[in-house]
Each structure stands twice: as C-alpha cells, then as structure tokens.
C-alpha positions as CSV (number, residue, x, y, z in Angstrom):
1,M,146.3,-81.2,152.2
2,K,146.4,-77.6,153.7
3,T,143.3,-75.4,153.7
4,V,143.6,-71.7,153.9
5,N,141.0,-68.8,154.0
6,M,140.6,-66.4,151.2
7,H,142.4,-63.6,153.1
8,E,145.4,-65.7,154.0
9,A,145.6,-67.0,150.3
10,K,145.7,-63.3,149.0
11,T,148.3,-62.4,151.7
12,H,150.6,-65.3,151.3
13,Q,150.1,-66.0,147.5
14,S,153.8,-66.2,146.6
15,R,154.6,-68.7,149.3
16,L,151.6,-70.8,148.7
17,V,152.2,-71.0,144.8
18,A,156.0,-71.9,145.6
19,D,154.7,-74.7,148.0
20,A,152.3,-76.0,145.2
21,V,155.1,-76.0,142.7
22,R,157.0,-78.2,145.2
23,G,154.1,-80.6,145.1
24,E,152.2,-79.3,148.2
25,P,148.7,-78.4,146.8
26,F,146.3,-76.4,148.9
27,I,142.7,-75.5,149.2
28,I,141.2,-72.0,149.4
29,A,138.1,-71.7,151.5
30,R,135.4,-69.0,151.5
31,S,133.1,-68.9,154.4
32,G,134.4,-72.3,155.6
33,R,133.6,-73.9,152.2
34,P,136.4,-75.1,149.8
35,P,135.4,-74.1,146.3
36,V,139.0,-74.0,144.9
37,K,141.9,-76.5,145.0
38,E,145.2,-75.1,143.8
39,V,147.8,-77.5,142.2
40,A,150.8,-77.0,140.1
41,I,150.7,-77.4,136.3
42,E,153.0,-80.0,134.9
43,E,155.3,-78.5,132.4
44,P,155.6,-80.4,129.2
45,E,159.0,-81.7,128.0
46,A,160.9,-79.2,126.0
47,T,161.2,-80.3,122.3
48,S,163.4,-79.2,119.5
49,P,161.7,-77.1,116.9
50,F,163.3,-79.7,114.5
51,G,161.4,-82.5,116.1
52,L,158.5,-81.8,113.7
53,L,160.7,-82.7,110.8
54,A,162.3,-85.9,112.4
55,G,162.8,-88.6,109.8
56,R,161.6,-86.2,107.1
57,A,164.6,-83.9,106.5
58,T,168.3,-83.7,107.1
59,F,170.3,-80.8,108.1
60,P,174.0,-80.5,107.2
61,D,176.6,-80.0,109.8
62,D,177.9,-76.9,108.0
63,G,176.6,-74.6,105.5
64,A,178.9,-75.7,102.7
65,E,176.5,-78.2,101.4
66,F,173.7,-75.7,101.4
67,A,175.8,-73.2,99.6
68,E,176.5,-75.3,96.7
69,C,172.8,-76.3,96.0
70,E,170.4,-74.8,93.7
71,T,168.1,-73.6,96.4
72,A,170.8,-71.4,97.8
73,A,171.2,-69.5,94.5
74,T,167.7,-68.4,94.7
75,F,168.4,-66.5,97.9
76,E,171.6,-64.9,96.7
77,R,171.3,-61.4,95.0
C-alpha cells in the first residue's frame, strides 16, 4: 500500500482518489506517522423504487386499467 505525505496528498488529491476507486488504497502520513487510510466506498446496488412494494402491489402495463377504476375518478375534476 502506498504512503504519501500530507503535502503530496493535497497536491495530487484527484489522482490519489481515482487510484483508490480503482482498488489502490493509500495512507496519508503526517510527520512520518500514518493517521489516515484512504479507501474507496463500495456503492450499493441500484434498486428500483418499486422494490419496496415487491409482492404487495401490481402495476398495470398501461393506464387503461387504472382509468376504469373507482380510484381514478377521485383524481379527475
């Protein structure tokens, strides 16, 4: 693992972060002591907003079914 001093980390922050995202974490040293380890955050998988309703609700393929229902009438003026 690469160790860089504080000045180098400030000067080359963009490059170091890009390296960390590619799986190359680094340590920032201050006065020769390593107080910080920089690693990339793993991004969670993207989920559909409808995933919360999986198995609990169904959605019609088109709006025709919704337009015929009683609930649709409450939204029409």
